[in-house]
C-alpha positions, 0 to 999 in steps of 0.5 A, a space after each residue: 410797576 413805577 409811578 410813571 408806568 401807573 399813570 400811563 396805564 391809567 391814561 393820566 399822562 402819555 408816553 412822550 409826557 413821561 419821557 419829558 418828566 424823566 428828562 426833567 428828573 435826571 436834570 434836577 434830581 427830584 422825585 418823578 411824581 413831583 416833577 410831573 406835578 411841577 411841569 403841569 402834566 398831572 394834577 396832584 389829586 389825580 397823582 395821589 389817587 393813582 398812588 393810593 390805588 396802586 399801593 392799596 392805601 387810603 387817601 385822607 384830607 388833612 384840611 378837615 381832620 381833627 386830631 387829638 393833642 395826645 396823638 399829635 404828641 406821640 411823635 416829636 416835632 424833629 421826627 415829624 419834620 424830618 420824615 414829613 409824616 404826622 400821626 392822625 389816629 390810634 387803635 388797638 396798638 396801631 398808629 395811623 400815620 399820614 405821609 406824602 411819600 409812601 416809598 420811603 420805607 426807612 421812615 416806617 422802620 424809624 416810626 415803629 422803633 420810636 413808638 413800639 407800635 405797628 404803623 398804618 400808612 395813609 396818603 395826604 397831599 404834600 401841601 396839605 401835609 406841610 400846612 398841617 405840620 405848620 399848624 400843629 407843630 409850628 413853623 420851624 418846630 423841629 428847629 426849636 425842638 432841637 434847640 431844647 425849646 420844648 423844655 421850660 427854661 430856667 431863669 439862669 438859662 434865659 440869662 445865659 442865653 441873653 448874655 451870649 447872643 452873638 455866639 448863639 446867633 451864629 449857631 446852626 440851629 438859630 441860623 436855620 430857625 431864622 431861615 425857616 421863618 423867612 422862607 415860610 414868609 416867602 412861601 406864603 406870599 407875605 410882603 412883611 414880617 413883623 417880630 413883636 416882643 411882649 413881656 411874656 411872648 414873642 409874636 411873629 406875624 406875616 402880612 399877606 395880601 395886605 392883612 396881618 395873620 399869625 405865623 403859627 410859631 410855637 410859644 417856645 420861640 420866646 426863649 430865643 427872641 434875642 438870638 433871632 434879632 441878633 441873627 437878623 442884624 448879622 445878616 444885614 451887617 448891623 451893630 448887634 451891640 446897639 439896642 438903644 436906637 433904631 437901625 435899618 438894614 438890608 438882606 438879600 435872600 435867594 429862594 427857589 431860583 428867585 432873588 428877594 430883597 429884605 428891608 430890615 427895620 429895628 426899633 427899641 421897644 418896652 420889652 425888647 427890639 421890634 423888627 419889621 422886614 419888608 419883602 421885595 421880590 426882584 421880579 416884581 419890578 418887571 411887571 408892566 402897568 397892564 399886569 398891575 391891573 391898570 384898565 386900558 382907558 386909564 392907561 391911554 391917558 397915563 401914557 399921554 402924561 408920562 411921555 410929556 417933556 416936563 411937569 410933575 406927575 404924582 402917585 398918591 395913596 397910603 403906605 403899601 398901596 403899590 405907588 413905587 411899583 407903579 412908578 417903576 413900571 412907568 419908568 420902564 415904559 419910557 426909559 430908552 437909550 435916548 432918555 436919561 432917568 435919575 432917581 433919589 429914593 429912601 431906600 432904593 427898593 428895586 434896581 431898574 436897568 437903564 436908570 441911575 438910582 441914588 440912595 438917600 443918606 441922612 448921615 452925610 446930609 444927602 436927603 431928597 432936596 439936596 439929592 434933587 439939586 445935585 441931580 439937575 447937574 447931571 443933565 437928566 430928562 426924567 427925575 423920580 423923587 421917592 416922596 415929597 415930604 416937606 416944602 424944600 423937596 416940593 420947591 425943588 421938584 417944582 423948579 426942576 419941572 419948570 426947567 424942562 424936566 419930567 418929575 415923578 414922585 409920591 405923596 401920602 393923600 387919600 385921593 387925587 384931588 387932595 394932592 394939590 391942597 397937600 402941596 399948598 399946605 406945605 407952602 408951595 405957591 398956588 401959581 407954581 402948583 398950577 403951572 407944574 403939576 400935570 397929572 395925579 394918580 391915586 391908587 389902592 390894592 384890592 384883594 382878588 377872589 381866589 380862583 380855586 374856590 370862587 362861587 356865585 353870591 346872591 347879595 342882599 340889598 343891605 350888603 350893596 352900596 347905594 349905586 349898585 342896589 338898582 342894577 338889574 341882573 347883578 351877579 356877584 362872586 365870592 370866595 368860599 375859602 380853601 387851601 390855596 387862599 388859607 381859608 380867606 377867600 382871596 388870593 393875590 391883589 390888583 390895583 384900582 386907579 383914580 387919574 386926574 389930568 389938570 385942565 385950564 379950569 382946574 389950574 385956575 381953581 388951584 390958583 384960587 386955593 379951591 379945596 379938594 372936593 371942588 377940584 374933584 367936581 370940576 375935573 369930573 365935569 371936564 371928563 378928566 377924573 374917574 373916582 377910585 370908588 367907581 373903579 373898585 365897584 366896576 371890579 366887583 361887577 366883573 367878579 374880580 373882587 367882593 363888595 366888602 373888599 371894595 368898600 374896605 379899600 375906598 371911601 364913598 
């Protein structure tokens, strides 16, 4: 009896659902059980239990299983990755192996021939199995095994590898190794990949939900550090012979039907070249402000600002806080056939339909300031400057706003009120700042509690900030940690926002060079400023994030 018939017999799916999955299977060529799970017609746990019951095989939870190194070494990484199975126990000449595909009889024969032992199968969830393999055999462990990295390289071998980097970077195994690292980063929802050379090791880390964690690559990857960097240079059309100065490039990668832009930065370091890849999903630019987490009261006020005919609108926050995504979402909200929008960016992160985008090129003297001056001759209605970094750019932005243009830009400040003092520090005259700046948005990204392992949390008074200690009936949430969130208790992020709209009083205070604290107090009194800290704690009350996360991302 086929798996489809088993699931129908057990009442887990209906005949029409089976027909739908069979049609999908014929279209994609994938296995029926995988099509059923992908279409959401049956849960992976129910499917696994049904297969196990039909084939009389036990189901194991690899998440909490401890396996001795001696048993793990009984199968080479190459075989483990190819057959998608792992050894989990041995007793009386029988090797117990966990697999997610018990229908592949050829795998059992190969395992028996290799080990000379009888094979006893157990079923495991496919995602659990993939995570177990990465954890114990490393990301791309099979490729490194094929490259011979399992052997300790001699000094001569390392020297030969270094002298022949270009040829090695084109080898199929090195190509697969780099692709495996990038695909794994995308699968884990990483926003950045850090490749860091040290004297005796190569560290590879992924930034997931704003926090760095080890990629789980075997130590033997160190032998191919130069080949990995050379391969990335080739992919981004950079000079592989240049190792003395920084280089920047771009890679386009397609994975699971979605296109990703990878921004590559290479810097010479003490023990080799350090690499950071920023991963940009092209679908992220399609997100609206509501999807980013902007609450309705702030959205209404922000909408009023972005539809004004002229002035400067600033979005502030540290690197990686989502400033560019907010600006792109705002542009998409107002750009139409009647409006011409031009941006000057360094680099252009996302491509937006209906928007003319200019890439900064310092080698030919095209920076933010010169690009902005050129833009004004193209009769734009809306201008976006990637970042105001110096007085020249700030002056050009002010002049553009005063001549009837709406100017969007970003600044690196901790809060909204600090943006005006930052412009004054750059040397912009107070009366120009007061007359041109219309609104300032400060934002942060907070990690969201994992929906798969969320639970109630009874917070102790010392865990709470002072403003929450006296709230009656306060019920908080936390993440226990599970497979879906990699044991962190968080999965995904959302934005929290602080919006300051300029009033007559705050404009006068800018003219008098008032500091950020005085400006914030006045704006709050006028009802034109909500604080980041309050926005973050409101999300804690709603059960979206934790107190610890809110306190980490915002200041008191």
